[in-house]
C-alpha positions as CSV (number, residue, x, y, z in Angstrom):
1,A,3.4,8.5,-29.3
2,A,6.2,6.7,-28.3
3,E,8.4,10.0,-27.6
4,S,5.3,11.4,-25.3
5,A,4.6,8.0,-23.1
6,K,8.3,8.2,-22.5
7,Q,7.8,11.8,-21.0
8,R,5.1,10.7,-18.7
9,K,6.6,7.7,-17.4
10,R,9.9,10.0,-16.6
11,E,7.8,12.3,-14.9
12,A,5.7,10.8,-13.0
13,A,9.2,9.0,-12.3
14,L,10.5,12.6,-10.7
15,K,6.6,12.7,-8.7
16,P,7.3,12.5,-5.1
17,S,5.3,9.5,-3.3
18,R,1.7,10.0,-1.9
19,I,2.5,7.4,0.4
20,K,4.9,9.0,2.8
21,R,6.0,5.7,5.2
22,L,5.4,2.1,5.0
23,E,6.0,0.2,8.1
24,V,5.1,-4.1,8.2
25,L,4.7,-5.9,11.7
26,E,8.2,-7.3,13.7
27,L,6.7,-10.7,12.7
28,P,8.6,-13.7,10.7
29,E,8.8,-13.2,7.3
30,K,9.1,-9.5,7.8
31,E,10.6,-8.9,4.3
32,F,7.5,-10.7,2.1
33,A,5.2,-8.7,4.2
34,M,7.2,-5.4,3.5
35,T,7.5,-6.4,-0.6
36,L,3.3,-6.6,0.0
37,L,2.7,-3.0,1.3
38,Q,5.5,-1.6,-0.8
39,K,3.3,-3.7,-4.3
40,I,0.3,-1.3,-2.9
41,H,3.0,1.5,-2.8
42,D,4.0,0.9,-6.7
43,D,0.3,0.2,-8.0
44,R,-0.8,2.1,-11.1
45,G,-4.5,2.4,-10.4
46,I,-3.4,4.0,-6.7
47,K,-1.6,6.2,-7.8
48,A,-4.0,6.9,-10.1
49,I,-6.5,7.6,-6.9
50,L,-3.8,9.5,-4.6
51,E,-3.3,12.0,-7.4
52,K,-7.0,12.5,-8.8
53,H,-7.8,13.3,-5.6
54,N,-4.7,14.9,-4.6
55,W,-4.2,12.5,-1.3
56,H,-1.8,12.0,0.8
57,I,-1.5,8.9,3.0
58,G,1.2,10.2,5.6
59,L,1.9,6.0,6.9
60,L,0.8,2.6,5.1
61,K,1.2,-0.4,8.1
62,E,0.3,-3.4,8.3
63,L,-2.3,-4.6,10.1
64,T,-2.4,-7.3,12.8
65,P,-4.1,-10.5,12.0
66,L,-5.8,-10.5,15.0
67,E,-7.9,-7.8,14.0
68,Q,-11.0,-10.4,13.4
69,K,-13.3,-7.7,12.1
70,I,-12.0,-5.7,9.6
71,A,-9.4,-5.5,6.8
72,G,-8.0,-2.3,6.9
73,Y,-9.4,1.1,8.6
74,N,-8.5,4.7,7.4
75,R,-7.8,7.0,10.1
76,N,-8.0,11.3,9.8
77,R,-7.8,10.6,6.1
78,G,-5.2,8.5,5.2
79,M,-2.9,10.0,7.7
80,E,-1.9,6.2,9.2
81,I,-3.8,4.2,6.9
82,A,-3.7,-0.2,7.8
83,V,-4.0,-3.8,5.4
84,K,-4.5,-7.0,7.2
85,L,-1.7,-8.9,4.8
86,R,-1.6,-12.3,7.1
87,H,-4.4,-14.5,8.2
88,L,-4.9,-15.4,12.2
89,D,-2.2,-18.0,11.6
90,Y,0.4,-16.0,10.7
91,Q,2.1,-18.3,8.8
92,S,-0.2,-18.0,5.6
93,W,-1.0,-14.5,3.4
94,R,-3.5,-12.9,2.9
95,S,-4.1,-12.9,-1.7
96,W,-3.3,-10.4,-3.8
97,P,-7.0,-9.4,-4.7
98,D,-8.4,-10.0,-1.0
99,I,-6.0,-7.2,0.1
100,M,-6.7,-4.9,-2.3
101,E,-10.6,-5.3,-1.7
């Protein structure tokens, strides 16, 4: 059982990513924003959904905090997905559950 789990892990690591690019806004703490996008990219639940439906995302990017009415969008069936990471003050971050909502 342990060997098959290791094998599955190795096989998963060799699969190409279903999210092609990550992009953050040119704002302070963009490294932290990239860390959050990478966390979405690496999320096992997200990976499982993409795999199950054979979906691909061309660009996962940070949505401007100025967009107050939406928390994100999906353009052209995953060609571009934008997610709001910051609050309007540009200094504070949305919580992980709010980002993943």
